[in-house]
C-alpha positions as CSV (number, residue, x, y, z in Angstrom):
1,X,71.5,54.7,35.1
2,X,71.4,58.1,36.7
3,X,70.8,61.1,34.4
4,X,73.7,63.6,34.4
5,X,73.3,66.9,36.1
6,X,74.6,68.7,33.1
7,X,74.1,68.2,29.4
8,X,77.5,69.3,28.4
9,X,80.8,70.8,29.7
10,X,79.7,74.1,28.3
11,X,76.6,74.0,30.2
12,X,78.3,73.1,33.4
13,X,80.7,76.0,33.3
14,X,78.2,78.4,32.3
15,X,75.6,77.5,35.1
16,X,78.5,77.1,37.6
17,X,79.4,80.8,36.9
18,X,75.9,82.1,37.0
19,X,75.6,80.8,40.4
20,X,78.3,83.1,41.6
21,X,75.7,85.9,41.8
22,X,72.9,83.8,43.2
23,X,71.8,83.7,47.0
24,X,70.4,80.4,48.1
25,X,66.7,80.6,47.9
26,X,63.5,78.6,48.9
27,X,64.1,74.9,48.9
28,X,63.1,73.4,45.6
29,X,63.5,76.6,43.6
30,X,67.0,76.0,42.2
31,X,66.0,74.7,38.8
32,X,63.7,77.6,38.4
33,X,66.3,80.0,39.4
34,X,68.8,78.6,37.0
35,X,66.4,78.5,34.0
36,X,65.6,82.2,34.7
37,X,69.3,83.1,34.7
38,X,70.0,81.2,31.6
39,X,67.1,82.8,29.8
40,X,68.2,86.4,30.9
41,X,71.8,85.8,30.0
42,X,70.6,85.0,26.4
43,X,72.8,82.0,26.3
44,X,71.8,79.6,23.6
45,X,73.6,76.7,22.0
46,X,73.3,76.2,18.1
47,X,70.4,78.6,17.9
48,X,68.1,76.8,20.7
49,X,68.1,77.4,24.5
50,X,70.2,74.8,26.4
51,X,68.1,72.3,28.0
52,X,67.3,72.7,31.7
53,X,70.0,71.2,34.1
54,X,69.0,68.0,36.0
55,X,68.7,69.1,39.7
56,X,66.3,66.3,40.7
57,X,67.1,64.7,44.0
58,X,69.9,67.2,44.9
59,X,69.6,69.3,48.1
60,X,70.4,73.0,47.3
61,X,73.5,73.0,49.3
62,X,74.8,70.0,47.1
63,X,74.0,71.9,44.1
64,X,75.7,75.0,45.2
65,X,78.7,72.7,46.1
66,X,78.8,71.0,42.7
67,X,78.9,74.6,41.0
68,X,81.6,75.9,43.4
69,X,83.7,72.8,42.6
70,X,83.6,73.5,38.9
71,X,84.6,77.2,39.6
72,X,87.4,75.9,41.8
73,X,88.8,73.5,39.2
74,X,88.7,76.4,36.6
75,X,90.8,78.6,39.0
76,X,93.2,75.9,40.4
77,X,93.8,73.6,37.4
78,X,93.8,75.6,34.1
79,X,96.8,77.6,33.1
80,X,96.2,81.4,33.5
81,X,95.4,82.2,29.8
82,X,92.9,79.5,29.6
83,X,91.4,80.4,33.2
84,X,91.2,84.1,32.0
85,X,89.5,83.1,28.8
86,X,86.8,81.1,30.9
87,X,86.5,83.8,33.4
88,X,86.1,86.5,30.6
89,X,83.4,84.6,28.9
90,X,81.4,82.9,31.7
91,X,82.4,84.8,34.9
92,X,80.2,87.2,36.4
93,X,80.5,90.8,37.3
94,X,78.3,92.6,39.8
95,X,80.1,95.5,41.8
96,X,77.0,95.6,44.0
97,X,77.9,92.3,45.6
98,X,81.7,92.3,45.0
99,X,81.8,89.6,42.3
100,X,84.5,90.6,39.8
101,X,85.3,87.2,38.1
102,X,84.5,88.5,34.4
103,X,86.5,91.7,34.9
104,X,89.5,89.7,36.2
105,X,89.2,87.4,33.1
106,X,88.9,90.5,30.8
107,X,92.2,91.9,32.4
108,X,93.9,88.7,31.8
109,X,92.8,88.4,28.3
110,X,93.8,92.1,27.4
111,X,97.3,91.4,28.9
112,X,97.5,88.1,26.9
113,X,96.8,89.7,23.5
114,X,98.7,92.9,24.1
115,X,101.9,91.6,22.5
116,X,100.1,91.2,19.2
117,X,98.0,94.3,19.3
118,X,98.3,97.7,18.1
119,X,96.4,98.9,21.1
120,X,97.8,99.0,24.4
121,X,96.9,99.7,28.1
122,X,93.5,101.1,28.9
123,X,92.4,101.2,25.1
124,X,93.0,97.5,24.8
125,X,91.3,96.7,28.2
126,X,88.1,98.7,27.1
127,X,88.0,97.1,23.8
128,X,88.3,93.6,25.5
129,X,85.5,94.6,27.8
130,X,83.5,95.5,24.8
131,X,84.2,92.2,23.1
132,X,82.9,90.3,26.2
133,X,80.0,92.7,27.0
134,X,81.1,93.6,30.4
135,X,78.1,95.3,32.2
136,X,78.7,97.4,35.2
137,X,76.0,98.9,37.7
138,X,75.8,102.5,38.8
139,X,75.2,103.7,42.4
140,X,71.4,103.4,41.7
141,X,71.7,99.9,40.6
142,X,71.2,100.7,36.8
143,X,73.1,98.7,34.2
144,X,75.9,100.5,32.4
145,X,76.6,99.1,29.0
146,X,80.3,98.5,27.9
147,X,81.9,101.3,25.9
148,X,81.0,101.1,22.1
149,X,83.7,101.0,19.4
150,X,83.0,104.6,18.7
151,X,83.5,105.6,22.3
152,X,86.7,103.9,22.5
153,X,87.9,105.3,19.1
154,X,87.1,108.8,20.4
155,X,88.6,108.5,23.8
156,X,91.9,107.0,22.7
157,X,92.2,108.7,19.2
158,X,92.3,105.3,17.4
159,X,90.7,104.4,14.1
160,X,87.6,102.1,14.0
161,X,89.7,99.8,11.6
162,X,92.4,99.4,14.2
163,X,89.7,98.6,16.7
164,X,88.0,96.2,14.4
165,X,91.1,94.2,13.6
166,X,92.0,94.0,17.3
167,X,88.6,92.8,18.2
168,X,89.0,90.1,15.7
169,X,92.3,89.2,17.3
170,X,90.7,89.0,20.8
171,X,88.0,86.8,19.3
172,X,90.5,84.5,17.8
173,X,92.6,84.0,20.8
174,X,89.4,83.8,23.0
175,X,87.9,81.0,20.9
176,X,91.3,79.0,20.8
177,X,91.8,79.3,24.6
178,X,88.1,78.5,25.5
179,X,88.0,75.3,23.4
180,X,91.4,74.0,25.0
181,X,90.0,75.0,28.5
182,X,86.8,73.2,27.9
183,X,88.6,70.1,26.8
184,X,90.8,70.0,30.0
185,X,87.9,70.8,32.1
186,X,85.9,67.9,30.8
187,X,88.7,65.5,31.6
188,X,89.2,67.0,35.0
189,X,85.6,66.9,36.0
190,X,85.1,63.3,34.6
191,X,88.2,62.2,36.6
192,X,86.7,63.9,39.7
193,X,83.3,62.2,39.2
194,X,85.1,58.6,38.8
195,X,87.3,59.2,42.0
196,X,84.1,60.3,44.0
197,X,82.2,57.2,42.7
198,X,85.1,54.9,43.6
199,X,85.3,56.3,47.1
200,X,81.5,55.9,47.6
């Protein structure tokens, strides 16, 4: 039996979105590139790094196509709140190469929680960016960290208590939507694999 490419649906989604910002490199370097990205992202599962994905026997273009397919299913098959939760968590943001998936997801999540939040508008958007750790780049290519709670409190004259409560609300909705999205994606992708196997 062929070893699956990914060890879990979480790994599949995480790696698929990491590949948004990868330019195809030298043949045979895909697995090294993925491992490097995962280490740099600090993504761990249950306290240990996620095992390396299985790219043995795959051409680089096939690998990129698999990752693009996963991203396409997220965009086309999930309801907007679940899609936004996945984009906000796993999507990439790099204004140097016009990749804005993460910020699109953050905007969607801010809009989703606004009805139950004391914060509104830009204050809520910045807090949501803080929750998801949105990093931007300046004109020199240096990273700009997301605003801190203190920065947001000062800028919008809000209490740290209100910000903390709202951040907990974002976390609660985020976890629930992500869990539901990953369940659906698991079924969608398993069905896709089954259909492809039947065709071949």
